[in-house]
C-alpha positions as CSV (number, residue, x, y, z in Angstrom):
1,M,36.1,-29.2,14.0
2,T,33.4,-31.0,12.2
3,T,30.4,-29.3,10.5
4,T,27.1,-31.1,10.0
5,S,25.0,-29.6,7.1
6,V,21.3,-29.8,6.7
7,T,21.5,-30.7,3.0
8,P,24.2,-33.0,1.4
9,T,25.8,-30.1,-0.5
10,L,25.3,-26.9,1.5
11,A,26.6,-25.7,4.9
12,I,26.8,-22.5,6.9
13,G,29.6,-20.3,5.5
14,D,29.3,-21.6,1.9
15,T,29.4,-19.0,-0.9
16,V,26.5,-19.6,-3.3
17,E,25.3,-18.0,-6.6
18,I,21.7,-16.7,-6.6
19,L,19.7,-18.4,-9.4
20,R,16.4,-16.6,-8.5
21,S,15.1,-14.6,-5.6
22,Q,11.9,-15.1,-3.5
23,D,10.0,-13.0,-6.1
24,P,10.7,-14.4,-9.6
25,K,10.1,-10.9,-11.0
26,V,12.9,-9.4,-8.9
27,T,16.1,-10.1,-10.7
28,T,18.4,-7.6,-8.9
29,Y,20.3,-10.3,-7.1
30,N,20.3,-13.0,-9.8
31,G,23.8,-14.1,-10.7
32,T,25.3,-12.4,-7.6
33,E,27.0,-14.2,-4.7
34,A,25.8,-14.6,-1.1
35,V,26.8,-16.4,2.0
36,I,24.7,-19.0,3.8
37,T,24.1,-18.0,7.5
38,G,21.8,-20.7,8.6
39,F,18.9,-23.0,7.7
40,S,15.2,-22.9,8.4
41,A,13.2,-25.7,10.0
42,K,12.2,-26.9,6.5
43,G,15.7,-26.9,5.2
44,W,15.7,-23.7,3.2
45,A,18.9,-21.7,3.2
46,K,19.1,-18.4,5.1
47,I,21.5,-16.2,3.1
48,Q,23.0,-12.8,3.3
49,Y,23.5,-10.7,0.1
50,H,26.6,-8.6,-0.6
51,D,24.6,-5.4,0.4
52,G,23.7,-6.9,3.8
53,K,20.1,-7.8,3.0
54,T,18.9,-11.3,3.9
55,A,16.5,-13.8,2.5
56,T,15.4,-17.4,2.9
57,L,15.6,-19.4,-0.4
58,K,14.9,-22.9,-1.6
59,P,18.1,-25.0,-2.1
60,D,17.3,-25.3,-5.8
61,W,17.2,-21.5,-6.1
62,I,21.0,-21.3,-5.3
63,S,24.2,-22.9,-6.6
64,L,27.3,-23.7,-4.6
65,K,30.2,-21.6,-5.6
66,Q,32.7,-22.2,-2.8
67,S,32.5,-24.3,0.3
68,A,33.3,-22.9,3.7
69,P,37.0,-23.4,4.6
70,A,37.3,-26.7,6.5
71,V,39.1,-26.6,9.9
72,T,41.8,-29.3,10.0
73,E,42.9,-31.4,13.0
74,A,46.3,-29.7,12.9
75,E,44.6,-26.3,13.2
76,V,42.5,-27.5,16.1
77,E,45.5,-29.0,17.9
78,E,47.4,-25.7,17.2
79,E,44.7,-23.8,18.9
80,E,44.4,-26.2,21.8
81,T,48.2,-26.8,22.4
82,V,49.9,-24.0,24.2
83,V,53.6,-24.0,25.1
84,T,54.1,-22.3,28.4
85,T,57.2,-21.2,30.3
86,D,55.5,-20.3,33.5
87,S,52.2,-20.6,35.3
88,E,51.1,-17.1,34.3
89,S,51.4,-17.7,30.5
90,A,49.7,-21.0,30.9
91,S,46.8,-19.3,32.6
92,V,46.5,-16.8,29.7
93,A,46.7,-19.6,27.1
94,D,44.0,-21.5,29.0
95,A,41.8,-18.4,28.9
96,Q,42.3,-18.0,25.2
97,S,41.5,-21.6,24.4
98,V,38.1,-21.4,26.1
99,E,36.3,-19.5,23.3
100,P,36.5,-22.2,20.6
101,E,35.5,-24.9,23.0
102,V,32.5,-23.1,24.3
103,Q,31.3,-21.9,20.8
104,P,32.1,-24.7,18.3
105,E,30.8,-24.2,14.7
106,T,27.6,-26.3,14.5
107,I,24.4,-26.2,12.6
108,P,21.6,-25.0,14.9
109,E,18.9,-27.5,15.8
110,P,15.6,-27.3,13.9
111,E,13.7,-24.3,15.2
112,V,10.1,-24.0,16.3
113,A,8.1,-22.1,13.6
114,T,8.1,-18.4,14.6
115,E,7.2,-15.2,12.7
116,A,10.8,-14.8,11.7
117,N,11.4,-18.3,10.3
118,S,8.0,-19.9,9.6
119,I,7.4,-20.9,6.0
120,G,3.6,-21.0,5.5
121,Y,3.0,-21.9,9.2
122,F,0.7,-19.6,11.2
123,K,-2.2,-19.6,13.6
124,F,-4.6,-16.9,14.6
125,S,-8.1,-16.3,15.9
126,C,-10.4,-13.4,14.9
127,N,-14.0,-12.2,14.5
128,S,-15.5,-13.9,11.4
129,A,-17.4,-10.7,10.3
130,V,-14.2,-8.5,10.5
131,F,-12.2,-11.1,8.5
132,A,-15.0,-11.5,5.9
133,K,-15.2,-7.7,5.4
134,V,-11.5,-7.4,4.7
135,I,-11.4,-10.4,2.4
136,S,-14.4,-9.0,0.4
137,Q,-12.6,-5.6,0.0
138,V,-9.4,-7.2,-1.2
139,R,-11.3,-9.6,-3.5
140,R,-12.4,-6.8,-5.8
141,V,-8.9,-6.2,-7.2
142,I,-8.2,-9.9,-7.8
143,R,-8.8,-11.5,-11.2
144,T,-9.9,-15.0,-10.4
145,M,-9.2,-16.3,-13.9
146,S,-5.5,-15.2,-13.9
147,I,-3.0,-17.4,-15.9
148,H,-0.8,-17.3,-12.7
149,P,-2.6,-19.4,-10.1
150,I,-1.1,-17.5,-7.1
151,L,-2.6,-14.2,-8.4
152,S,-6.0,-15.7,-7.7
153,N,-5.0,-15.9,-4.0
154,V,-4.7,-13.5,-1.2
155,K,-1.6,-13.4,0.9
156,I,-2.3,-13.6,4.6
157,T,0.3,-12.5,7.1
158,A,-0.2,-12.7,10.9
159,S,2.1,-10.9,13.4
160,S,2.4,-12.4,16.8
161,E,3.9,-9.1,18.2
162,S,1.2,-6.6,17.0
163,K,-1.7,-9.1,16.6
164,Q,-2.2,-7.6,13.2
165,V,-3.3,-9.7,10.2
166,E,-2.4,-8.2,6.8
167,V,-4.3,-9.3,3.7
168,V,-2.8,-8.5,0.3
169,G,-4.3,-8.9,-3.2
170,F,-2.4,-8.0,-6.3
171,D,-3.0,-8.5,-10.0
172,L,0.4,-7.1,-11.1
173,S,-1.2,-3.7,-11.9
174,L,-3.3,-2.9,-8.9
175,G,-2.7,-4.1,-5.3
176,V,-4.5,-3.6,-2.0
177,I,-3.1,-4.1,1.5
178,A,-5.8,-4.3,4.2
179,C,-5.2,-5.0,7.9
180,F,-7.3,-5.9,11.0
181,T,-6.6,-6.8,14.6
182,A,-6.9,-10.5,15.5
183,T,-8.2,-11.8,18.8
184,E,-5.0,-13.9,19.2
185,V,-2.0,-14.7,17.1
186,T,-0.4,-17.9,18.4
187,V,2.2,-18.3,15.6
188,G,3.1,-15.6,13.1
189,G,3.6,-16.4,9.5
190,S,2.4,-16.1,5.9
191,Y,0.4,-18.2,3.4
192,T,-1.8,-17.6,0.4
193,L,-5.3,-19.0,-0.1
194,S,-7.9,-18.8,-2.8
195,V,-9.8,-15.5,-2.4
196,S,-13.0,-16.7,-3.9
197,I,-13.2,-19.9,-1.8
198,L,-12.2,-18.1,1.4
199,S,-14.7,-15.2,0.7
200,D,-17.6,-17.5,-0.1
201,I,-17.1,-19.4,3.2
202,L,-16.6,-16.4,5.4
203,S,-19.6,-14.5,3.9
204,Q,-21.9,-17.3,5.0
205,L,-20.6,-17.8,8.5
206,P,-22.5,-16.6,11.6
207,E,-20.6,-13.9,13.4
208,G,-18.2,-15.3,16.0
209,T,-14.7,-16.3,16.7
210,I,-12.9,-18.5,14.1
211,T,-9.3,-19.8,13.9
212,L,-7.2,-20.1,10.8
213,E,-4.0,-22.1,11.0
214,R,-1.4,-24.2,9.1
215,N,1.3,-26.3,10.6
216,E,3.9,-28.9,9.6
217,S,1.4,-31.8,10.0
218,S,-0.7,-30.8,7.0
219,P,-0.1,-29.2,3.7
220,K,-3.5,-27.5,3.9
221,A,-4.7,-24.6,6.0
222,K,-7.5,-25.3,8.5
223,L,-10.4,-22.9,9.2
224,T,-12.1,-23.8,12.4
225,T,-15.6,-22.4,13.2
226,S,-18.0,-23.0,16.0
227,N,-19.7,-25.7,14.0
228,G,-17.1,-27.2,11.7
229,I,-13.7,-27.4,10.1
230,F,-12.7,-26.4,6.5
231,E,-9.4,-27.6,5.0
232,L,-8.2,-25.2,2.3
233,S,-5.4,-25.7,-0.2
234,G,-3.0,-22.8,-0.8
235,L,0.3,-21.8,-2.2
236,D,3.6,-20.7,-0.6
237,A,3.7,-17.0,0.3
238,Y,7.3,-16.8,-1.0
239,D,5.9,-17.2,-4.6
240,F,3.5,-14.2,-4.2
241,P,4.8,-11.2,-6.2
242,E,6.1,-8.3,-4.2
243,L,4.1,-5.1,-4.5
244,P,6.0,-2.2,-6.2
245,I,6.0,0.1,-3.2
246,P,7.6,3.6,-3.9
247,K,11.1,3.5,-2.2
248,Q,13.5,6.0,-3.9
249,N,13.1,9.7,-4.5
250,V,9.6,9.5,-3.0
251,T,7.3,12.5,-3.1
252,T,4.5,12.3,-0.5
253,L,1.4,14.6,-0.7
254,K,-1.4,14.9,1.8
255,I,-5.0,15.8,0.9
256,S,-8.3,15.6,2.7
257,S,-10.4,12.5,2.2
258,K,-13.4,14.7,1.3
259,S,-11.7,16.6,-1.5
260,L,-10.3,13.5,-3.1
261,R,-13.7,11.8,-2.9
262,V,-15.6,14.7,-4.4
263,G,-12.9,14.9,-7.1
264,C,-13.1,11.3,-8.1
265,G,-16.9,11.2,-8.0
266,S,-17.1,14.3,-10.2
267,I,-14.9,13.0,-13.1
268,L,-14.7,9.2,-13.3
269,Y,-17.9,8.8,-15.3
270,A,-16.1,10.6,-18.2
271,A,-13.1,8.3,-18.4
272,S,-12.9,6.1,-21.5
273,T,-13.5,2.4,-21.5
274,D,-11.8,1.9,-24.9
275,Q,-8.6,0.0,-24.2
276,T,-7.1,1.2,-27.5
277,K,-7.1,4.7,-25.9
278,M,-5.3,3.6,-22.8
279,V,-4.2,7.0,-21.5
280,L,-7.8,8.1,-21.5
281,C,-8.9,5.2,-19.4
282,G,-8.0,7.0,-16.2
283,G,-8.2,10.2,-14.2
284,H,-5.4,12.7,-14.8
285,M,-4.2,14.2,-11.5
286,V,-2.3,17.5,-11.3
287,F,-0.5,18.7,-8.1
288,G,0.9,22.2,-8.0
289,T,2.1,25.0,-5.8
290,E,-0.2,26.8,-3.3
291,G,-2.2,23.7,-2.6
292,K,-3.4,23.2,-6.1
293,F,-5.1,19.9,-6.8
294,E,-6.8,19.1,-10.1
295,I,-8.2,15.9,-11.5
296,A,-9.8,15.4,-15.0
297,A,-11.2,12.7,-17.3
298,T,-12.2,12.6,-20.9
299,D,-13.2,9.9,-23.4
300,G,-13.0,12.3,-26.4
301,H,-16.7,13.1,-26.4
302,R,-17.0,14.7,-23.0
303,L,-14.8,16.1,-20.3
304,A,-15.1,16.4,-16.5
305,L,-12.8,18.5,-14.4
306,F,-12.5,19.1,-10.6
307,R,-10.2,21.9,-9.2
308,C,-9.4,22.9,-5.6
309,K,-6.7,24.4,-3.4
310,D,-7.0,21.7,-0.7
311,L,-3.5,20.1,-1.0
312,I,-2.4,20.1,2.7
313,S,1.3,19.4,2.3
314,S,4.0,18.0,0.1
315,T,7.3,16.4,1.0
316,P,9.5,17.6,-0.6
317,E,7.9,20.9,-1.6
318,I,6.4,21.0,-5.1
319,E,8.4,23.4,-7.3
320,S,6.6,22.6,-10.6
321,E,3.4,20.8,-11.5
322,Q,3.3,17.1,-11.1
323,H,1.2,15.0,-13.4
324,L,-0.1,11.4,-12.8
325,T,-2.6,9.5,-14.9
326,V,-4.2,6.8,-12.6
327,P,-6.4,4.0,-14.1
328,A,-10.1,4.6,-13.5
329,R,-10.4,1.2,-12.0
330,S,-7.8,2.0,-9.3
331,L,-9.5,5.4,-8.5
332,H,-12.8,3.7,-8.1
333,E,-11.2,1.4,-5.5
334,V,-9.6,4.4,-3.8
335,E,-13.0,6.1,-3.7
336,R,-14.5,3.2,-1.7
337,Y,-12.3,3.9,1.3
338,L,-12.9,7.7,1.3
339,V,-15.7,7.6,3.9
340,K,-14.7,10.0,6.6
341,D,-14.4,13.6,5.6
342,E,-11.9,14.5,8.2
343,A,-9.4,11.7,7.3
344,I,-6.1,12.5,5.6
345,V,-5.0,10.6,2.5
346,E,-1.2,10.2,1.8
347,I,-0.3,10.0,-1.9
348,S,3.2,8.8,-2.6
349,Y,5.1,8.3,-5.9
350,E,8.7,8.0,-7.1
351,A,10.0,11.1,-8.8
352,S,12.2,10.4,-11.9
353,I,14.4,12.7,-13.8
354,D,14.4,10.7,-17.0
355,S,10.7,9.8,-17.1
356,G,7.5,10.4,-15.1
357,P,6.4,8.2,-12.1
358,S,5.3,4.7,-12.9
359,I,3.5,3.8,-9.7
360,V,1.6,5.6,-7.0
361,Q,0.5,4.6,-3.5
362,F,-2.6,5.8,-1.7
363,K,-2.4,5.4,2.1
364,L,-6.0,5.4,3.2
365,E,-7.9,4.7,6.4
366,G,-8.2,1.0,6.6
367,A,-6.1,0.1,3.5
368,T,-3.1,1.0,1.3
369,I,-3.7,0.9,-2.5
370,I,-0.7,0.7,-4.9
371,T,-1.3,1.0,-8.7
372,R,0.7,1.3,-11.8
373,L,0.2,4.5,-13.7
374,L,-1.0,4.9,-17.3
375,E,1.7,6.0,-19.8
376,G,1.4,8.6,-22.5
377,Q,0.7,12.3,-23.0
378,Y,-2.7,13.3,-21.6
379,P,-4.7,15.8,-23.8
380,S,-4.4,19.5,-22.9
381,Y,-8.0,19.7,-21.8
382,N,-7.9,23.3,-20.6
383,D,-7.6,24.4,-24.3
384,L,-11.0,22.8,-24.9
385,M,-12.8,25.1,-22.5
386,P,-14.7,28.1,-24.1
387,K,-13.8,31.4,-22.5
388,K,-17.2,33.2,-23.2
389,F,-20.8,32.1,-23.6
390,Q,-23.7,33.7,-25.4
391,R,-26.4,32.0,-23.3
392,E,-26.7,30.8,-19.7
393,V,-29.5,28.7,-18.1
394,W,-29.9,28.5,-14.3
395,V,-32.1,25.6,-13.2
396,E,-32.7,23.3,-10.2
397,R,-30.6,20.1,-10.8
398,L,-32.8,17.3,-9.4
399,P,-36.1,18.4,-11.3
400,L,-34.0,18.6,-14.5
401,V,-32.5,15.1,-13.9
402,G,-35.9,13.7,-13.2
403,S,-37.4,15.2,-16.3
404,I,-34.6,13.8,-18.5
405,G,-35.2,10.4,-17.0
406,R,-38.9,10.4,-17.8
407,V,-38.6,11.8,-21.3
408,A,-35.8,9.4,-22.1
409,V,-38.2,6.4,-21.8
410,L,-39.6,7.3,-25.2
411,A,-36.3,8.2,-26.8
412,A,-35.3,6.1,-29.9
413,L,-32.6,3.6,-28.8
414,K,-30.7,4.0,-32.0
415,H,-29.6,7.6,-31.3
416,Y,-30.8,8.1,-27.7
417,L,-31.2,11.8,-28.0
418,I,-33.1,14.4,-26.0
419,K,-34.0,17.8,-27.6
420,I,-34.0,20.9,-25.4
421,V,-35.6,24.2,-26.3
422,V,-34.3,27.1,-24.3
423,E,-36.8,29.9,-23.9
424,S,-37.4,32.8,-21.6
425,K,-38.3,31.5,-18.1
426,R,-38.3,27.8,-19.0
427,I,-36.7,24.9,-20.9
428,T,-38.7,22.3,-22.8
429,L,-37.4,18.7,-23.1
430,S,-38.7,16.2,-25.7
431,S,-37.9,12.9,-27.3
432,E,-39.7,10.6,-29.8
433,D,-39.6,7.2,-31.3
434,E,-41.6,6.1,-34.3
435,D,-42.5,2.8,-32.7
436,T,-43.2,3.8,-29.1
437,G,-44.4,7.4,-29.2
438,S,-43.1,10.8,-27.9
439,G,-42.9,12.8,-24.7
440,T,-42.5,16.4,-23.7
441,E,-41.9,18.2,-20.4
442,A,-41.2,21.8,-19.4
443,I,-39.5,23.0,-16.3
444,P,-39.0,26.6,-15.0
445,A,-35.5,28.1,-15.4
446,E,-33.8,31.5,-15.5
447,V,-32.4,32.2,-18.9
448,S,-29.9,34.8,-20.2
449,G,-29.5,35.2,-23.9
450,E,-31.5,34.3,-27.0
451,D,-33.7,31.3,-27.5
452,I,-32.0,28.1,-28.9
453,K,-32.9,24.6,-29.8
454,I,-30.2,22.0,-29.0
455,A,-29.9,18.2,-28.6
456,F,-27.8,16.0,-26.4
457,N,-26.9,12.3,-25.9
458,I,-29.2,11.4,-22.9
459,K,-26.5,9.4,-21.2
460,Y,-23.9,12.1,-21.4
461,L,-26.2,14.9,-20.2
462,S,-27.6,12.8,-17.4
463,E,-24.2,11.7,-16.0
464,A,-22.8,15.2,-16.2
465,L,-25.7,16.6,-14.1
466,K,-25.6,13.8,-11.6
467,S,-21.9,14.2,-11.0
468,I,-22.2,17.8,-9.9
469,G,-24.2,17.2,-6.7
470,T,-25.5,20.8,-5.9
471,Q,-29.0,22.0,-5.7
472,E,-28.7,24.3,-8.7
473,V,-26.6,24.2,-11.9
474,A,-25.6,26.6,-14.6
475,I,-25.7,25.4,-18.2
476,K,-23.6,27.6,-20.5
477,I,-24.2,27.5,-24.2
478,N,-22.8,29.2,-27.3
479,G,-24.4,27.3,-30.2
480,P,-26.0,24.0,-31.2
481,A,-22.6,22.6,-32.4
482,T,-20.1,24.0,-29.9
483,P,-19.1,22.6,-26.4
484,V,-21.7,23.1,-23.6
485,I,-20.6,23.4,-20.0
486,C,-22.4,22.5,-16.8
487,T,-21.2,23.9,-13.5
488,P,-22.5,24.1,-9.9
489,L,-23.8,27.5,-8.8
490,N,-22.1,27.0,-5.4
491,G,-19.6,24.7,-3.8
492,Y,-16.6,23.0,-5.5
493,D,-15.1,24.1,-8.8
494,I,-16.5,21.4,-11.1
495,V,-16.8,21.6,-14.8
496,A,-18.7,19.1,-17.0
497,L,-18.2,19.6,-20.8
498,I,-20.3,17.8,-23.3
499,M,-20.7,18.1,-27.1
500,P,-24.2,18.6,-28.4
501,V,-25.6,16.4,-31.2
502,Q,-26.2,18.2,-34.4
503,L,-29.8,18.1,-35.5
504,R,-30.9,17.7,-39.1
505,N,-34.2,18.9,-40.5
């Protein structure tokens, strides 16, 4: 029996050594052996690993270890020659010799590109506005000046079965998977294209049906619109890094979209931007029993905290508090998708005995976001909270924010301070600058405790008040050099802690 191989050195049944996998960062199978089970239309080897998993690899990613056993003519003759003593045994022998004749070992003919075997070939049609929206969403996570060219691309995968088009962006730390339904998927497959070029074209197209395709006749993808054709260079999808999706010992939590949105919006302003304090450059999430959810952020000068009991479920059940520190950039991206209050968000991460989780996945309405977590011990922020206060001020939030904004116009840029005098029935705000002048405003308030004069960094005070979102706020004060807390009078449990600026005579 003769075997015809697609390449000069490889054939079905050969045992090969894996030099690299589809994703160069995945080295699990490197150095292991696998068996060739077939070849794609482009000549890539279809292989099966020792654990049963399969892949399609370039010939130069594998090395021949052992050729498939050749079938000799003697073996063929032995199979086909049957010695019989009577007609019955001859009939049985004839029946047994049928199988090797009907199913000889041959290399399959080149296949038509399908979703299962296509390498960069696909074709689908969709609404231009829908495609443009998804690409613009994914574009936000992609660093266009990456040292790895493929990380400046989006991976586009079309499914002929579901008519779904999946768009993936990943910068090795933060990844977004967004999907939409195509009008038609003629050929399913994957390819990567420059996100900036694709987004710039789509954003300027009139709404209508467009077609994106790539086939064997051209190395470039073709975008066809009602008025023209754009040819776009891209890179093979096999070289696109795999997103680190949680797979083992996964804990999945469910929380309402509204609670997570309010939580992120209440604290992210306080996260640090100093990359030397990496663990402070994110929001610290705490999940506990009885539906406890807590998220906090601090940059060392101020602290923001949100607490609620809105955790819907946990699989498996939480037995002790779980702590995750998520980069602020990732939480800002999550926040963009938290539009519908009634939607449910699934948060998944891998539990580890030796160390804490390293990645977390947010399954949102319209997208899935996967991000690496920040490492390090987060400060014990609850210890910073004063338990008692000597003074409390109850004031309408928006008039106070407006007054701060007007008085801040005349604040000295060097220190950017606002002075507040707390008196019975009112608070007076003032600022001054030797070059530009000074300003003073008084607004009504309810005050408990003695009068006091205190000063704040305008940015810190203004951001704390804006993050609360209720009609009235309570400002709790001990002294001019101790932490001050702002909280809403009604609604969610939100705490904004800021340190006053000490005044000198």
